[in-house]
mmCIF file of the C-alpha atoms, coordinates in Angstrom:
data_MODEL
# 
_entry.id   MODEL 
# 
loop_
_atom_site.group_PDB 
_atom_site.id 
_atom_site.type_symbol 
_atom_site.label_atom_id 
_atom_site.label_alt_id 
_atom_site.label_comp_id 
_atom_site.label_asym_id 
_atom_site.label_entity_id 
_atom_site.label_seq_id 
_atom_site.pdbx_PDB_ins_code 
_atom_site.Cartn_x 
_atom_site.Cartn_y 
_atom_site.Cartn_z 
_atom_site.occupancy 
_atom_site.B_iso_or_equiv 
_atom_site.pdbx_formal_charge 
_atom_site.auth_seq_id 
_atom_site.auth_comp_id 
_atom_site.auth_asym_id 
_atom_site.auth_atom_id 
_atom_site.pdbx_PDB_model_num 
ATOM 1   C CA . MET A 1 1   ? -11.040 -14.717 -7.065  1.00 0.00 ? 1   MET A CA 1 
ATOM 2   C CA . ARG A 1 2   ? -10.594 -17.759 -4.886  1.00 0.00 ? 2   ARG A CA 1 
ATOM 3   C CA . GLY A 1 3   ? -8.357  -19.463 -7.467  1.00 0.00 ? 3   GLY A CA 1 
ATOM 4   C CA . ARG A 1 4   ? -6.227  -16.346 -7.835  1.00 0.00 ? 4   ARG A CA 1 
ATOM 5   C CA . ARG A 1 5   ? -5.736  -15.983 -4.121  1.00 0.00 ? 5   ARG A CA 1 
ATOM 6   C CA . PHE A 1 6   ? -4.671  -19.613 -3.892  1.00 0.00 ? 6   PHE A CA 1 
ATOM 7   C CA . PHE A 1 7   ? -2.150  -19.037 -6.677  1.00 0.00 ? 7   PHE A CA 1 
ATOM 8   C CA . LEU A 1 8   ? -0.679  -16.040 -4.859  1.00 0.00 ? 8   LEU A CA 1 
ATOM 9   C CA . TRP A 1 9   ? -0.349  -17.729 -1.493  1.00 0.00 ? 9   TRP A CA 1 
ATOM 10  C CA . GLY A 1 10  ? -0.333  -21.480 -2.203  1.00 0.00 ? 10  GLY A CA 1 
ATOM 11  C CA . ILE A 1 11  ? -0.154  -23.830 0.755   1.00 0.00 ? 11  ILE A CA 1 
ATOM 12  C CA . GLY A 1 12  ? 1.143   -21.014 2.971   1.00 0.00 ? 12  GLY A CA 1 
ATOM 13  C CA . GLY A 1 13  ? -2.264  -19.381 2.580   1.00 0.00 ? 13  GLY A CA 1 
ATOM 14  C CA . ILE A 1 14  ? -3.996  -22.430 3.989   1.00 0.00 ? 14  ILE A CA 1 
ATOM 15  C CA . VAL A 1 15  ? -1.639  -22.501 6.959   1.00 0.00 ? 15  VAL A CA 1 
ATOM 16  C CA . GLY A 1 16  ? -2.032  -18.733 7.409   1.00 0.00 ? 16  GLY A CA 1 
ATOM 17  C CA . ALA A 1 17  ? -5.822  -18.980 7.314   1.00 0.00 ? 17  ALA A CA 1 
ATOM 18  C CA . LEU A 1 18  ? -5.742  -21.694 9.971   1.00 0.00 ? 18  LEU A CA 1 
ATOM 19  C CA . ALA A 1 19  ? -3.347  -19.634 12.089  1.00 0.00 ? 19  ALA A CA 1 
ATOM 20  C CA . PHE A 1 20  ? -5.584  -16.576 11.784  1.00 0.00 ? 20  PHE A CA 1 
ATOM 21  C CA . ALA A 1 21  ? -8.448  -18.519 13.329  1.00 0.00 ? 21  ALA A CA 1 
ATOM 22  C CA . GLY A 1 22  ? -6.344  -18.740 16.476  1.00 0.00 ? 22  GLY A CA 1 
ATOM 23  C CA . ALA A 1 23  ? -4.951  -15.204 16.225  1.00 0.00 ? 23  ALA A CA 1 
ATOM 24  C CA . PRO A 1 24  ? -4.029  -13.469 19.470  1.00 0.00 ? 24  PRO A CA 1 
ATOM 25  C CA . ALA A 1 25  ? -6.335  -10.929 21.049  1.00 0.00 ? 25  ALA A CA 1 
ATOM 26  C CA . GLY A 1 26  ? -6.030  -7.551  19.338  1.00 0.00 ? 26  GLY A CA 1 
ATOM 27  C CA . ALA A 1 27  ? -5.095  -9.026  15.942  1.00 0.00 ? 27  ALA A CA 1 
ATOM 28  C CA . ALA A 1 28  ? -8.119  -7.286  14.425  1.00 0.00 ? 28  ALA A CA 1 
ATOM 29  C CA . ASP A 1 29  ? -6.529  -3.934  15.346  1.00 0.00 ? 29  ASP A CA 1 
ATOM 30  C CA . TYR A 1 30  ? -3.740  -4.384  12.783  1.00 0.00 ? 30  TYR A CA 1 
ATOM 31  C CA . GLN A 1 31  ? -4.301  -2.723  9.414   1.00 0.00 ? 31  GLN A CA 1 
ATOM 32  C CA . VAL A 1 32  ? -2.586  -3.083  6.033   1.00 0.00 ? 32  VAL A CA 1 
ATOM 33  C CA . TRP A 1 33  ? -3.187  -1.237  2.783   1.00 0.00 ? 33  TRP A CA 1 
ATOM 34  C CA . LEU A 1 34  ? -1.733  -0.784  -0.685  1.00 0.00 ? 34  LEU A CA 1 
ATOM 35  C CA . ASP A 1 35  ? -0.935  2.506   -2.404  1.00 0.00 ? 35  ASP A CA 1 
ATOM 36  C CA . ARG A 1 36  ? -0.760  2.525   -6.208  1.00 0.00 ? 36  ARG A CA 1 
ATOM 37  C CA . GLU A 1 37  ? 1.120   4.821   -8.580  1.00 0.00 ? 37  GLU A CA 1 
ATOM 38  C CA . ALA A 1 38  ? 0.756   4.313   -12.325 1.00 0.00 ? 38  ALA A CA 1 
ATOM 39  C CA . GLU A 1 39  ? 2.413   6.098   -15.212 1.00 0.00 ? 39  GLU A CA 1 
ATOM 40  C CA . GLY A 1 40  ? 2.056   4.639   -18.683 1.00 0.00 ? 40  GLY A CA 1 
ATOM 41  C CA . ARG A 1 41  ? 3.347   1.067   -18.645 1.00 0.00 ? 41  ARG A CA 1 
ATOM 42  C CA . ARG A 1 42  ? 4.817   1.310   -15.133 1.00 0.00 ? 42  ARG A CA 1 
ATOM 43  C CA . LEU A 1 43  ? 2.852   0.345   -12.021 1.00 0.00 ? 43  LEU A CA 1 
ATOM 44  C CA . ALA A 1 44  ? 4.332   0.825   -8.559  1.00 0.00 ? 44  ALA A CA 1 
ATOM 45  C CA . VAL A 1 45  ? 2.614   -0.558  -5.455  1.00 0.00 ? 45  VAL A CA 1 
ATOM 46  C CA . THR A 1 46  ? 3.657   0.252   -1.884  1.00 0.00 ? 46  THR A CA 1 
ATOM 47  C CA . GLY A 1 47  ? 2.465   -1.690  1.165   1.00 0.00 ? 47  GLY A CA 1 
ATOM 48  C CA . TYR A 1 48  ? 1.830   -0.046  4.539   1.00 0.00 ? 48  TYR A CA 1 
ATOM 49  C CA . CYS A 1 49  ? 0.748   -1.179  7.986   1.00 0.00 ? 49  CYS A CA 1 
ATOM 50  C CA . LEU A 1 50  ? -0.618  0.336   11.187  1.00 0.00 ? 50  LEU A CA 1 
ATOM 51  C CA . ALA A 1 51  ? -0.105  -1.543  14.445  1.00 0.00 ? 51  ALA A CA 1 
ATOM 52  C CA . PRO A 1 52  ? -1.872  -1.091  17.800  1.00 0.00 ? 52  PRO A CA 1 
ATOM 53  C CA . ALA A 1 53  ? 1.402   -1.748  19.674  1.00 0.00 ? 53  ALA A CA 1 
ATOM 54  C CA . SER A 1 54  ? 5.089   -1.264  18.963  1.00 0.00 ? 54  SER A CA 1 
ATOM 55  C CA . GLY A 1 55  ? 7.045   -4.351  17.990  1.00 0.00 ? 55  GLY A CA 1 
ATOM 56  C CA . SER A 1 56  ? 8.615   -6.479  15.307  1.00 0.00 ? 56  SER A CA 1 
ATOM 57  C CA . LEU A 1 57  ? 6.372   -7.618  12.458  1.00 0.00 ? 57  LEU A CA 1 
ATOM 58  C CA . THR A 1 58  ? 7.041   -9.527  9.261   1.00 0.00 ? 58  THR A CA 1 
ATOM 59  C CA . TYR A 1 59  ? 5.316   -9.076  5.932   1.00 0.00 ? 59  TYR A CA 1 
ATOM 60  C CA . SER A 1 60  ? 4.946   -10.658 2.513   1.00 0.00 ? 60  SER A CA 1 
ATOM 61  C CA . LEU A 1 61  ? 4.135   -8.603  -0.583  1.00 0.00 ? 61  LEU A CA 1 
ATOM 62  C CA . ARG A 1 62  ? 3.383   -10.668 -3.708  1.00 0.00 ? 62  ARG A CA 1 
ATOM 63  C CA . ALA A 1 63  ? 2.365   -9.734  -7.232  1.00 0.00 ? 63  ALA A CA 1 
ATOM 64  C CA . LEU A 1 64  ? 1.190   -11.693 -10.246 1.00 0.00 ? 64  LEU A CA 1 
ATOM 65  C CA . LYS A 1 65  ? 1.215   -9.875  -13.587 1.00 0.00 ? 65  LYS A CA 1 
ATOM 66  C CA . ARG A 1 66  ? -0.991  -11.408 -16.323 1.00 0.00 ? 66  ARG A CA 1 
ATOM 67  C CA . GLY A 1 67  ? -0.917  -10.224 -19.905 1.00 0.00 ? 67  GLY A CA 1 
ATOM 68  C CA . GLY A 1 68  ? -0.035  -10.822 -23.527 1.00 0.00 ? 68  GLY A CA 1 
ATOM 69  C CA . GLY A 1 69  ? 3.583   -11.609 -22.621 1.00 0.00 ? 69  GLY A CA 1 
ATOM 70  C CA . GLY A 1 70  ? 2.545   -14.368 -20.215 1.00 0.00 ? 70  GLY A CA 1 
ATOM 71  C CA . ASN A 1 71  ? 2.453   -14.461 -16.430 1.00 0.00 ? 71  ASN A CA 1 
ATOM 72  C CA . VAL A 1 72  ? 5.171   -13.136 -14.141 1.00 0.00 ? 72  VAL A CA 1 
ATOM 73  C CA . SER A 1 73  ? 5.188   -13.405 -10.349 1.00 0.00 ? 73  SER A CA 1 
ATOM 74  C CA . THR A 1 74  ? 7.391   -11.644 -7.847  1.00 0.00 ? 74  THR A CA 1 
ATOM 75  C CA . SER A 1 75  ? 7.490   -11.379 -4.072  1.00 0.00 ? 75  SER A CA 1 
ATOM 76  C CA . GLN A 1 76  ? 9.211   -9.469  -1.311  1.00 0.00 ? 76  GLN A CA 1 
ATOM 77  C CA . GLU A 1 77  ? 9.362   -10.396 2.351   1.00 0.00 ? 77  GLU A CA 1 
ATOM 78  C CA . GLY A 1 78  ? 10.857  -8.580  5.280   1.00 0.00 ? 78  GLY A CA 1 
ATOM 79  C CA . ARG A 1 79  ? 10.675  -7.361  8.837   1.00 0.00 ? 79  ARG A CA 1 
ATOM 80  C CA . VAL A 1 80  ? 9.629   -3.969  10.189  1.00 0.00 ? 80  VAL A CA 1 
ATOM 81  C CA . MET A 1 81  ? 9.783   -2.407  13.647  1.00 0.00 ? 81  MET A CA 1 
ATOM 82  C CA . ALA A 1 82  ? 6.308   -0.913  13.903  1.00 0.00 ? 82  ALA A CA 1 
ATOM 83  C CA . ARG A 1 83  ? 5.595   1.999   16.224  1.00 0.00 ? 83  ARG A CA 1 
ATOM 84  C CA . GLU A 1 84  ? 2.265   2.110   17.997  1.00 0.00 ? 84  GLU A CA 1 
ATOM 85  C CA . GLY A 1 85  ? -0.313  4.123   16.063  1.00 0.00 ? 85  GLY A CA 1 
ATOM 86  C CA . LEU A 1 86  ? 2.115   5.272   13.331  1.00 0.00 ? 86  LEU A CA 1 
ATOM 87  C CA . PRO A 1 87  ? 1.928   4.052   9.716   1.00 0.00 ? 87  PRO A CA 1 
ATOM 88  C CA . SER A 1 88  ? 4.957   2.040   8.571   1.00 0.00 ? 88  SER A CA 1 
ATOM 89  C CA . ARG A 1 89  ? 6.031   1.675   4.952   1.00 0.00 ? 89  ARG A CA 1 
ATOM 90  C CA . LEU A 1 90  ? 6.737   -2.001  4.342   1.00 0.00 ? 90  LEU A CA 1 
ATOM 91  C CA . SER A 1 91  ? 7.878   -2.432  0.758   1.00 0.00 ? 91  SER A CA 1 
ATOM 92  C CA . ARG A 1 92  ? 7.528   -1.034  -2.752  1.00 0.00 ? 92  ARG A CA 1 
ATOM 93  C CA . MET A 1 93  ? 7.546   -2.970  -6.002  1.00 0.00 ? 93  MET A CA 1 
ATOM 94  C CA . ALA A 1 94  ? 7.373   -1.658  -9.553  1.00 0.00 ? 94  ALA A CA 1 
ATOM 95  C CA . LEU A 1 95  ? 6.348   -3.635  -12.628 1.00 0.00 ? 95  LEU A CA 1 
ATOM 96  C CA . GLU A 1 96  ? 6.351   -2.917  -16.357 1.00 0.00 ? 96  GLU A CA 1 
ATOM 97  C CA . SER A 1 97  ? 3.588   -4.359  -18.513 1.00 0.00 ? 97  SER A CA 1 
ATOM 98  C CA . GLY A 1 98  ? 1.770   -4.024  -21.807 1.00 0.00 ? 98  GLY A CA 1 
ATOM 99  C CA . PRO A 1 99  ? -1.747  -3.177  -22.909 1.00 0.00 ? 99  PRO A CA 1 
ATOM 100 C CA . GLY A 1 100 ? -4.468  -5.347  -21.423 1.00 0.00 ? 100 GLY A CA 1 
ATOM 101 C CA . SER A 1 101 ? -2.322  -6.590  -18.545 1.00 0.00 ? 101 SER A CA 1 
ATOM 102 C CA . THR A 1 102 ? -3.522  -6.841  -14.969 1.00 0.00 ? 102 THR A CA 1 
ATOM 103 C CA . VAL A 1 103 ? -1.525  -7.070  -11.765 1.00 0.00 ? 103 VAL A CA 1 
ATOM 104 C CA . GLU A 1 104 ? -2.822  -8.930  -8.705  1.00 0.00 ? 104 GLU A CA 1 
ATOM 105 C CA . VAL A 1 105 ? -1.115  -7.808  -5.491  1.00 0.00 ? 105 VAL A CA 1 
ATOM 106 C CA . GLY A 1 106 ? -1.436  -9.384  -2.046  1.00 0.00 ? 106 GLY A CA 1 
ATOM 107 C CA . LEU A 1 107 ? -0.020  -8.135  1.265   1.00 0.00 ? 107 LEU A CA 1 
ATOM 108 C CA . ARG A 1 108 ? 0.111   -10.148 4.488   1.00 0.00 ? 108 ARG A CA 1 
ATOM 109 C CA . LEU A 1 109 ? 1.297   -9.030  7.921   1.00 0.00 ? 109 LEU A CA 1 
ATOM 110 C CA . TYR A 1 110 ? 2.444   -11.379 10.691  1.00 0.00 ? 110 TYR A CA 1 
ATOM 111 C CA . ARG A 1 111 ? 3.193   -10.955 14.382  1.00 0.00 ? 111 ARG A CA 1 
ATOM 112 C CA . GLU A 1 112 ? 5.233   -13.772 15.915  1.00 0.00 ? 112 GLU A CA 1 
ATOM 113 C CA . GLY A 1 113 ? 4.446   -15.953 12.893  1.00 0.00 ? 113 GLY A CA 1 
ATOM 114 C CA . VAL A 1 114 ? 0.677   -15.461 13.159  1.00 0.00 ? 114 VAL A CA 1 
ATOM 115 C CA . LEU A 1 115 ? -1.252  -13.719 10.372  1.00 0.00 ? 115 LEU A CA 1 
ATOM 116 C CA . VAL A 1 116 ? -2.766  -10.526 11.817  1.00 0.00 ? 116 VAL A CA 1 
ATOM 117 C CA . ALA A 1 117 ? -3.852  -8.629  8.669   1.00 0.00 ? 117 ALA A CA 1 
ATOM 118 C CA . GLU A 1 118 ? -4.049  -9.035  4.914   1.00 0.00 ? 118 GLU A CA 1 
ATOM 119 C CA . THR A 1 119 ? -5.350  -7.309  1.814   1.00 0.00 ? 119 THR A CA 1 
ATOM 120 C CA . SER A 1 120 ? -5.311  -7.884  -1.918  1.00 0.00 ? 120 SER A CA 1 
ATOM 121 C CA . GLN A 1 121 ? -6.125  -5.828  -4.984  1.00 0.00 ? 121 GLN A CA 1 
ATOM 122 C CA . THR A 1 122 ? -6.191  -6.275  -8.758  1.00 0.00 ? 122 THR A CA 1 
ATOM 123 C CA . TYR A 1 123 ? -5.047  -3.326  -10.861 1.00 0.00 ? 123 TYR A CA 1 
ATOM 124 C CA . PRO A 1 124 ? -5.079  -2.626  -14.560 1.00 0.00 ? 124 PRO A CA 1 
ATOM 125 C CA . ALA A 1 125 ? -1.390  -2.099  -15.322 1.00 0.00 ? 125 ALA A CA 1 
ATOM 126 C CA . GLU A 1 126 ? -2.004  0.968   -17.452 1.00 0.00 ? 126 GLU A CA 1 
ATOM 127 C CA . GLU A 1 127 ? -4.021  4.085   -16.817 1.00 0.00 ? 127 GLU A CA 1 
ATOM 128 C CA . GLU A 1 128 ? -6.950  4.230   -19.222 1.00 0.00 ? 128 GLU A CA 1 
# 
């Protein structure tokens, strides 16, 4: 898993990990999660966050699809105005893939450039 995570985040992951060590007080109160919808060869993943205080946050949602057709990576980044205690939808990405494919998805959330929450998940691209 370590090699996969490095592939998804590269050098930015190292910088983010170092920044997280010095994260501001309350950073542990931020939450992120991924919601998956699958239908046949289509997989859609939506990222969400929950913040302990209202404010501007940035996020990065990245996916790596591995399968018979090779590897494909995609990413989305953006900004969200989070409201205290209310879930915020960050981004949605949909991918098509063939039998035996997997999709690795990673979501990171930043406040003022500092990593405050992250999650990752590997999904089979097709429902069994």
